[in-house]
Structures are given as structure tokens and as C-alpha cells.
N, C-alpha and C positions, 0 to 999 in steps of 0.2 A: 807157745802157739799151739800144742800139742792138745791142752785142755779145750779148746775152744773149735778144736779139728774134730774130736770128741763128741761136742755137744750139738754142733750142727745138724749130724743126722738125726737126732731124737728130736731135734724142734721141728726140722722138715716133718718129720711122722705125726707130731702132736693131731693134725687132722684123723688119722686113722686112729688112734688112739683113743680120741673121744668118740669117734662112730663106732668102734668098737663096745667102749663102756654103754654107749645109746643101746645098741645091738641087744649087750648081755641081758640089760635090763627090760627090753620089750615082750610079750608075750610071744611064745613057738607059736610056731605054724601048725594050725590043725587039719585034719583030713576031715573035710565034709561032702556036702552036696557035692558030683561029679560036674563040671561046668556042663556039660552036656544036658541036664537037667535044670541049666538057670535059663533066665530069660534072657540075661544081661552076658556078656562075655569077661565082663568085671564087676565085682561087687562095688558098684556106687559110681558116679560120675566123679568122686572128688577124690583127688591123691593127696596125700601128707607123707613127706620123706626127708629122710637124713642120707647124705655123701658129702664124700672127702676126694681129694681128688690129688695127683701129683707130677709133674712135670720133672722128670730128669735133665733133660737137656732144653736147647732151644734152637731150630733151624732157621736158616734165613730163607723166608717166604717172600714176606712182606717188609717186615722188620729188617733192621740194620744190625740189631744189640745180639752177642751173644760173649760167654757163655752164662746161662742164667740157669737159676733151679725156682719152682713156685710150686707152693704148696695151699691147699685150700678145706674149711670146711663149712658146707651148705645144709640148706634146709628149703624145703620145696613144697609148695601148694601147685597140684594142676587141677586143670577141669576139663572133662572131655567134652569136645565139642562136636564129633561124628565118630559112630562105632559101627563098624559095619562086620560080616564075618571074615573077610578077607586083609581088613586094614582101620585103623583107628587113627583120627587126629585129635590132640591134647593140646590145653593150653598150658604154659608152664610158668612160674613165677619164683625167683630162686632168692633168696638171703643168705649171704656171705659172713658171718659175723669174723671168722678167721680167714684172711689171705696173708700166706708169707713169702716174699722173695728174697732168695739168696745170691747175691750181687756182688761185685768189686767193689772197692773203696776206690773214689777218684782222689787223687792226690795233688793233681795239677794237669795242667795242659800246654802245649806247644802249639803256634802256629804254623804251618809249615806251606808250601809250592803248592802243595797236591788237598792242603785243609788242615784241621783241627786235629790234635792227637793229644789224648788223656792218657796221663798215666795212672796205673794201679797198684793198687797194693793187696792186702789179704782179705777178703770177702767178708761183707755184715751180712746180718739180719734187718728185714726191714717189713715191718707187721703194718697192718691192712685191714680193710673189710669193702663190701661193695652189696652190690643188689641187681639182677639181670631182671629187669619187670618184662620184655621181651622173650619170649620162648615158645617154640612151637615142636611137636614131638610127632613122628609119625610110627606108631606100629602095624607088623606083618602078623600074617597068619592068628588072627584073631582068636580061632578055637584051641589054640595050642597051650601048651603050656609056656615051651621056650618059643618067647617072640623074639625076633632081629628088630633095631628099630633104628631110624636116623633120627635127628635133631637140629635145632639151632637155637642159640639163646644170644642178647644183647644186654649190653648194662653198664655199668660204669665200677672203678675202684677206687677209693681214696684211702690213701697210704702216711704212715706218720713223717715220711721222708718222699723225695720225689723219686719213682724206680719209672723205667728200668737203670737211668744214670742220676744218680745223686750230684748233682752241682748247684750253685746258687742262681736263681730265678727258674728253675725249670720247675714242673706243675705237679703237686701231688693228690692231684685229680686226672685221673685217664678214663678212655671209655674201652671196651672191649666187647668182643665178639666171640663165636666158637660156632664149629662145626663139628657133631658128634655122630656114630656109629658106633652099636655095642647089641644085649640084647637083656629081656628082662626074662625071671625063671618065677614064674607063677605057682603058689600052690595050690591044691587041689580045688579049693571053695573059692578061688579067686580074691582073696580078701587080704593079701600081701604078695610082695615080689620082690626079691633080688634085680639088682642090678649092676650089670658089668659093661664098661666103653672105652672107649679111645676117642678124643676130641681135640682137633685143630686150634690152639686159641690165640687170638693175637690182640695184645693191648699197645694202644698209643693215645698219646695227647691231643692228637688232630690237629696238629700244627699248633697249637695254642701258646706253645710255651716257644723258647729261644732256639730251641733246637728238638727233633720230632723222629728220635732214632727209634724207637716202636721195638718189641721185642715178640716173636714168635714162639710157641711152646706146643711140644708132643705131649699130650698130658692122657696119662691114664686115670681112672674113677670107678669107683664102687659104690654102691648105695643100696638103700633098703626103703620100701614103701609098704604104706596101708590103704586100704580104700575105703569110704563111705559115703 
């Protein structure tokens, strides 16, 4: 058990390690024309970005499952729809090639008058990936380099084994949605930006399986984008 306990934090940190490697290979931010001299509040209407997220725990909001840990690495395309001095509206499309769920193994189950009780053992890592084709983000204070935002995305997760409960007959395809809040920090030329934030994320099979426990995730994320 000891070696496995040491490996799990490394596995869950993989998305952030990959993100750090990609950022190290990207061009550094350069000080160019101040935004006050630009016609646009952003250098181009298209956003290309990479981000990593980690959820250390799973509260009970909608879902019934706990405890779980979840990590992901994603790539983003965004298209500016409206851009004003005080706010902007952007459509986002995320592809998440790496998604990792850390969950207990299900060893068996017992039926009781109060319902089914699942017997769990040591935790296991389940790999998957997903797409969030529906997403919108609203940035505030567009004249400033430091811009708070709120956002929401929706899509699906496909995993090698069922999540968040791996029992026979359950779904390996789940739906997901989230609500986000955070900020973006632009460089002086408005060509690049860091993104930091928190999101509440929900994953469930939408009653397509024998059970629908669902899982809620308190997630922090870090990202980097450039604009064209």
C-alpha cells in the first residue's frame, strides 16, 4: 500500500506538470503597445488556451458520492461575441484529453431495509477524457489588465471504467456541467493572459444507469491563453 499511496499524488498532479511544461515552451509575455492605445480591449477575437484543474474533495450539493478527487488537463478555443469597455461575452469550447478520478474500489454490496450499502476497499485511479462544447464566459472591467470573470460550461466525460462508482452495469459515459468564478491577468499588449479560478463541477449519468449517485467537485484551476 505504501508505494501506491506515494504514487497517487503524482498521478493527480500530472495535468499541472504537463501545463507547466507547455508554458515553459511558450513565448514569454512582451511589453508592447499599452491597451489604451489599442482599438480593441483584446488582441484578436480568438482565444487559444491550455488549463489544468484539481478537485481535492467532493461536497454534497446535488450528487450523493464522496469522497472523490478529480484532476484534468484541457485545451480551449474561445470566440469573442461581444466586447465592451465594461464587459465582454465569449463562447468557449474545451477539449479535455486527460481526466483522472481517484475513487474507492467497490468490493461488494449489501441490501438493507434502508437501501443498498456498498463495501469499499483501497482507492483506485480511473482515466478518461471529455469535451465541453457548450461554454460562455463574461469578463468585467475590460479596460484593465486584471479582469474578474464568471463562466459556465457543459459537456460529457468518457472513462475507461464507470465513475464515480465502479459497479457492474454502470455507465462509462457521464454528463458534466460547472459554474466558474475567477480572474484573468493580461499582459500589456493584450496578446496573452493568465487565468486563475474556482469552479463547482457536477458529474452524473443523468439516470441512464442502474443508479445515479453523481458527484460534486470543488475545483481550482490555472490556465494560460493567447489571442489572435
